[in-house]
N, C-alpha and C positions, 0 to 999 in steps of 0.2 A: 760170859760176852755173848752177843747175837749179832749174826751180821745178818741185815736185809740186803737182799739184791729184786730188783724187776728188771728185768729183759737182760742186757749185759751190763749195768751199773750196779754201786752201793750205796743203796738210798741214806741205810745207817745203820750206825754199830749200834745195840742196847748195854746198860749194863744186866745179869742176867740173864736165865732166859725163858724166852717167849714165846708164843705160839702164833698162829693163826690171826689169834686177835688182833696182830700189832697190825699188819695189815691195813692201811687205814681202808676207808670206805671211799669210794666202790671198792670193794676187792676184785682181784682177780678172779678169772674160773678156776685157774691151774694154781695152788699154793701147794709146795712140798717142801714138807722140813726135814733137813739133813743134821743128825746126831752127832755131833763131833767133839763130846763131854769131854771123854777120854783121850783126845788126842793132841797133839802140838799145830797149831792154827799159823798158817801166816801167809805172807802171799805169796803168788806166786814170781818165780823165777825165771832171770833173765838168762840165758844162754848165750852170752856177749861175740862167740865164735865158733862157728859149726859151718857143715857143707850140706846142704839137700841133696840137689839135684848132680849128679855126674858126667864127666863131661862125653859118655857116650847116650845122652838123652834116655836114662831109661827112667821112666816117667813112674811105672810101678815104684821102683826103690823109693824116689821122690816122696811118692806118697804113703809110701812104708815108714820114710825117714820122720815126717810131719808126727805120727800117729805114737811114732816111740819117742819122739822127741815130749811131745807133751804128757805122757803116760807116765814120763821118765820125770818131771815136774816143771819144763819149760814151757810157760805161756807166752813168753817172749823169745827170740831167738832174733839173733845179730848173723847174718848168713854171708860167710866172706869170701864167696866164690862157687856160683852156678852158672849154669847154662843159662842164660836169658830164655831162650824159648820156652825153659822149664820152669825157674823160677816164680818168673812173673806173672805170667798167667796162675800159679798155684798160689802164687801170697795174693791173689785176687779171688781166686776162691776159699779160699778162709776168711778174707774180710769180707765176703760177703753169703757167706753160712753154707755155703754147697759144702765145706769138708771142714772137719771139725780139726784144728789143727791150733799150734802157738801163731801170735801174732808174729810177721817174718819183716824183718828189716832187711832188703835185698840188695847186692854189693852188683848182682850181675857177673860179666867175666871180669876176673883179677888182672890187673895192669903188667906185665912184663915185659922186660926184653926178648930180643931175641935171644932161646937158648938160653934162658933164664928158667927161674922154677915155677911152673905152670904152663910152660911152654914145652908140652906131650907131644909135639915133633921130635924133641930131642933123641938123637940114636933112629929114629925111624925115618930115612929117606923117601919111602916110598910117599908119607905121611906131607911132603913137600909138594905134591898134584891135588893134595885134600885135605888142606891143614883143620884139626879137630874145631868144633866149634866152640869148644873149650877155650881157644888161640886165639880167639878172633883179639884180644884185647891186647893182643904182642903189637909193642910201639919201640921205635928208634928215634933219638931225635926231639928238640923242642914240641915241634910242629906235629906230629905226629900223637906226642903224649897228651897234646892239649888236646888235639882231635875224638883220643881213646878215651878222655875220659869225658870229655861231652856225647860221646856215642852212648856211654854207659847211661848216663842222666838223661838219654833221650829215648832210651830203652825202660828208664822210668828207676834207676839206681836212687835207694833213700841213703846211701853213701859208698864213697870210691872204696876198692881192695885196692894198692899195689904190694907188689911181689919186691919189694927194697932192698933184698937179700937172696942170694940162692937157698939150697932148700934142701933135705937130707932124700925125699920121696920123687925125683924124679932120678934122669940117665944124667943129669950134666954133669961133666967135670968144672964146673966153674967157681965152686970153690964158695964159701958163704960170707963173703966180704960182699961190701957196696955196690949194687947190681945197676943201676940207674946215676949218668953220670948227673953233678948237684944243682945243672939247671934244667935236664929233663925232672928231677923230683922236685923244684919248684914249681914247671909247669902245668905238674901235674897235682900239686898242691894250690896252687893259685888258681886253678881254671876251675877247680873242685868248691874252693871258698867262696870264687866270686858266683856260682852256681846255687849255691847252701849247703854244699853236700861236706860233711866231716870224710875225714882220711884215715881208715886204718893199714898201719904198714905191718906187715912180714917182715921181721928184721932178728936176725940171731947175731950177726958177732956186734961186737960195740961199735965199731967204726961204721956197720951200716944203721945202727941204733942211731947212733951220733948224728950223719946225714940227714935220717929220717925226722929226726927231732929238730933238728936245724934250718931243713926246710917246711918245717909249721905243721907236723901231723896231726892229727889229735890221738890217736892209740898206737901204741908198740905191741905187737902179736908176739907174742915168743918171747922174746929178748932172753935167750940161753946164756950169751955171753955180758950180761948186763954188769957192770961195775959202778966206781964209785963217781968217777966223771959225768956218765953218759944218765946216770938216777940221777944226781943232780940238776942236771939240763934237765930234765924230766918234770921236775918236779918244778923249775922254775919256771916251764911252758905251761904247766898245768895238763901235760899228757898222762894219757889212760894207759895202764898197767895193765895185759891182757896175759899172763904166762902159759896157759891153756897145760898145765902139767900131766893130767892123765891122760894127754894124747902120747906123753912116751911110755905110759903105762902100756897102752893099746898097741902102737907098732912093735914093743919087744914080745905083745900077744900073738901079733903075727907072725912076727918070722917065728916062734917059739912051734906056731902053731900056724902053719903055713895051708892055704886055702886058695883052690882055682880061681873064687872072688874076688881076692884080694890079693896080687901078686906081687909081691917081692924081687927083686932082683937083686944078685950080689952086690952090684955096686952100690944098689939101696940100703942093705944091710950094711955093708962097709961104711957108708959115710954115716950111716947111724950111730953104730959102734964108736966111732972116730967121733963124732959128736959129744958120746956118753963122757967117752973119757978125758974131754979135755977141756968140756966144760964147766963152771963153777957147779960145785953142788949146788941142787936147790935150796937146801935151807942158806944158803951165803945168800946166793941172786934176794929172794925173798925178803930176807931180815934186812939188806942194801932199801929194799922198797919200801918196809914198815919206816925204819931209818930217816929216808928221807919224805916220809908222808904220802909216797904215791898214794893213788887211787886204782886200786886192787878190781879188775873185773875177775868172773869167774865164765869161761870159755871151752868147752868141752871138744873144741877140733873135730875130729873122726873116731869113732870108736868107743864113743861114751854118752853116756847125760851129763849133762846140767850137774847133778844131785854126785855124779863119778868125781867131778872137778872139785866141787864143794869139799868133798871128803878127801881129794888128795892136798885141797888146798893146807889143810888142818894137818894130814898124815904127814907129808910131805914138805909141804912149806913153813910149815909151825905154825901158822896163827891160828886165834885164838877161834873156839865155834862159831862166838857172834861177827867177830870179823869176815869169815868164813862166807854169814851167811847177807851181813851187809852187800859185801861180794857182788854176791848171785841177788842181790834185789836193788838198795839202794844205789848202789853205785853204777851199775845196770842200764837202770832206769835213767841215770845222768848221762850217761853216756850217749844213750839214744833219743837224748832230750826227750823223754816221756815221761818226767819225773811227776808233772801234773797229772799224769794217768795212773800208772805202774810201779809199782818200789812198795808202796806199803800199803796196809787194809786202809782205810777212810771216807766216811762219804763222799760222793762223788766220782772215786774212780771207778776204774774197770774194777768188773768181778774179777776177775784172776785170782784164784782161794784155793793152796793145799793142805794138804794136812798129814802127817804122821803118826805112826804109834811109836811111843818114848817121845826122850826131849834133846833133838840137836844140838843143844845148848850144854849138854851135862853130857852127853856121849854122838859123835860126829855123825857113827856108822848107823844111829837112828834114823839116816836122811836116805837109807836106804829101804824104809820099810814105811815107803809112802802109803797113802790109805786113801786119799780123798785129791781131786784133781779137776779143779773148776777151771774153765777159760772164757773168757768175756760172760760169764751166765751158764756156758753150757756144759756138761759134768762130762769130764772126760775119763777120769777112773772112780767108779761105784764105790762107796763105801761099803754097801752091803756084799758084793760081788769081788771088791778088788778089781774088777775086768772093768776096759774101757765101754759106755757107750756105744753099738753099733750103730744108733740111730745118728742119720744124716743130722749137721744140725740147723740144716733150712727146715727140718722137719720136725724139731724138737718143742715140747711146748716151753712158753717163757712165762 
């Protein structure tokens, strides 16, 4: 097959291998042939849960992250919480072609309760005088929750991220159960849906998953304690499941090989080990998700690429390679309401194309052998050198 691309769009897919003569007259001045006859070619992947700009407003790291993500095969990402002052300008710069990176669906600041997961004032009294920007969406009570939701939409949020339970990567001792009251959670979801935004819910315990699903959220993130009752409820309400399996590997790697740039406190480590001891086995909860027909997504969270997550879905979650690839493409496109633009290769869709050496359908580890990445018609990984093109997207020939 041959894929014909003009500007940022797939214009045709032809049988056989065609050359420049296939470009209709008048021909553009610049026609580039990319040879991928020996590679496995598919649509660019959707990383359904990641974080780009950290609480310290490290814009340099944000720029590095978007390059790392697109070179890892993600041509679209759903950012699950970043500093508004960083993520929204970065999204705009990529959209207008000033920076080469993945298409970003941004949440802005994640909503959390005082002392909840992502309130980084926890255990740091001095920060009460100057709350980190990341904690801007701390909210308590129905009115505050409604306003915090609307505030993220005002900033430009594509979806709302809510911390419906506690977590392990903070210094609180609030457990993993439901964080918001039922009324608060419903206020967030109703406000978001009223403004045509979906809601992704960080929820670890079965009780917090149930509370989030009952409130009407659109996706459950992590879901470490997924059980039969909540899986059935998620299926009935058509709630997406984003298990973020690779982040567990990434956290363990940080614990085993600590660095100053990624600190892990003794409390973080203790909570993580408790989670790993008490949560159902990964294969067990993924089997539940499959049995109830949940639509599974591929989200790397922190510390890896979307291809790392795809491999984890197969090797740890026991999905078939095809199911894992669908999770990272078709399902991801559906979750962000862009199925008409991304998720499959077809005329009229975005020119998001990736290629692997080898065949991930028969050996999922071949996902680590990325040979080529094109994001909206711009080459991010060059098949000749295997390196990203340093040329800014705005100056690249189309």
